[in-house]
N, C-alpha and C positions, 0 to 999 in steps of 0.2 A: 659309387658301388657301396650300398648298404648291407647290414646282416639283420636277420630277425627270426625268430622262431615260431613255427605254427604249434597249433595244438597237438594232442596226442594223436599219432600217425599209426596205423596198423600196417601200412605197406612198408614204410621204412624200418619198424620196430623200433624207433626210437621214442617209445613212450613218454619218457621221462624229460617233459618239457618240449617234446615235438622236436622234428628235424631243424638243423641249423641250415639255413638258407642265404646265400649271397645273391643280391638283387642289382641290377643295374638297368636303368631306365633312359632310353633314348627318347627324348622329347621331341625331337626333330622327326622321326619317323614314327612315333606314339606306339615304340615297341618296349615291352619289359621281358628282362631276361633273368632267370633264378638258375642257380647251380647249387646242386646238392647230391648227396650220395642216396641211392636208392637202395631197396631190397633188404636182407637181413644180414646173415653173419659174413657172408661174401657180398661185399657192396658194388654197386654200377655207379659209376661216374655219370650224372645227368645234368643236362642243360635244355631247360624250356625256354623257349620263346613265345610270349604271349601277347597278343593285340591290347591296347590300353582301352579298347572299346570292347564291343559285344563280341564274344566267340560265335563265331559262324560254323566252326568245324575243327577237326582234330587229325593230326597226324604224327606218327612216329616213325624216325628215320632210322633204318638199319645200316650202319656203316659197313664199309669192306674191311679185308683182312690183309696181311702182308703188306706189301709196299703200296698197294691201293688206300690203305687205311690213310696214311699222310698224305698221299698224292690228291685225294679228294676232299681232304678236310676242309679247306678254306672254301671249296664250293658248296658244301653242304650246311656251312654256317651262313654264307650269303644268302642261299636259297631259303633257309629257315627264317630269317630276318626279313626278306620281302613277302614271304607266306604269312608271317604274323602282322605284318602292316597292312595285309588286305584282309586281315580278320581270321586266319586258322591259325590254332594253337600248336605249335610244333614241339615234340620231344625229341631231342637227341640223347644218344648215350652211348657210352663205350661198354661193349661185352666184356664180360669177366676174362681177365687175360690179357686184355688190349688196354693200350692207353693210361688213364689214371685210375682204372677199375682194380678191384683185387684180384686175385688168382694168377696163375701162370700160364703162359701161352701155349706150352706144350699139351696143357689141358683143356683147350680149346676144342668142342665138338659141335657138331651139328645140334644136337640136343641142348648143351648149355646156352647157346645162342638163341634158340627158339624159346627157352625159358626166360632168358633176359628181355626177349621182345614182349613176353606176357606181363613180366613185371614193369616195362616201361610204360605199355598200354593202360595198364590198371593204375599207375602213378597219375597219366594224363587224364584219365577220366576222372579220377577221385579229384584233382586239382581243378580242374574245369568245368566238372559237371555234366560231361558229354557220354553218349552211349557208344555211338559210332565212331570208331577211329580207323582212319586209312593207314595203310603201310607203305614205306619207299624203300625198297631193297636196291642197293647199288653194287654192280660187279658180282662177287662171290655171296654177297648177303641178298642178292635177288632169290637165291635159294632158301635162304632163312626166311625171308619175308612169305615166300611162298608155302613154306612148310607152316608157319605160324599163322597165316590166314586161314589155314584149313581148321584150326581150332577157334578161330574167333568168328562167329556167325555175321554175315553181312560186311566183312570188311574189305574196303575196295584195295586194290593192291597196284603200285605203281613199280614198273621196274627199268632201272637207269643203269644202260650199258651192262645187261644181265650176263652172268657166266651160265651157259647151258651145259657145258662139257666139263665137269670139276676134275675128272682123271687128266684131261689136256691142259686143264688151268695149272695143276700142280707140274706137270711135265714140263711146261714152259717156265714155270719157276725153277725148276731143277736145271734146265738148259742155261738160263741166265747166270746160275751159280757157277756153272761148267765153263762159260765164258768168261766169267769174272776170275776163275782161278788160272786159266790159260792166260790171260792178258798180264797176270801178276806172276807167271812163270812157275806157279804150282799146280799139282795134281788135285790138291784138297784131300779129302778123306779117301776111304775104301771104296766109296760109293754108297748113294742113298740107303740101299736095304741092309749094308753092313752096319752104317751108322745108326739106322734105326733099331736094328737088332741090339746093339750094345748100348744103346741109351734111352731109346723109347721115343725118339724125336728126330725129325731130320732138319738141319740147320739150312734155311734158305736166305742166302744173303744176310746172315745176322739173326734171323727170325726163327726160333724153333718151332718146327710145326709138328704136332703130335701124331702119334700112330692111328689114332680114331679118325683123325681129319684126312688122311691120305690113303687108307688102305681101300681095295677094290669093293668089299661089301658097301662101305659108306657111299663110295661113286655110284653104284649100282642102284642104291635107296634113294638116293635124291634124285636120279635120272628118271624113276618110274612117274 
């Protein structure tokens, strides 16, 4: 693993000396991986998987949220490395409020996630000199990828186990929370609505989910 700086970079905003990038090279698979922070004041943690040879295409992975984020992580890394070995440059990232990125989880919304996709797409385009970038959205992030694709002309979209009913998705999370509390012999809080009114978010098994992500108008908007 090595470190290097690129030149002035308008995407990252680190004009003084360029962004600091950690690099790992897998000679066996002929894949190079670059890790850096993307964006402006609120940074995204990003990892690029690049072929050692010519780049045949580009893909941005939109990771899922809640418990799916951790459950799917290893599969995304494995897929990204396999695609890079086949000539496809892949950009993975953590949306703001998730993983190693800046921000609070309760501030996570559809809009912020779509903005983060745009940042990741632009960075991959700039780094690899490609124009058309495909999007891969997993579980809840399938909604994010579909929404982001509307802003990107001719962007192919791949959906992996997509969530098609966001209201049901959050109900299932709350049901899992209820089962967890019962197994522990506790009733938990006064209920999700009271909890959301009191603190602005609902705790779903240790993960704060903000009001904007669960309210009915949001579910209706993404279902259109």
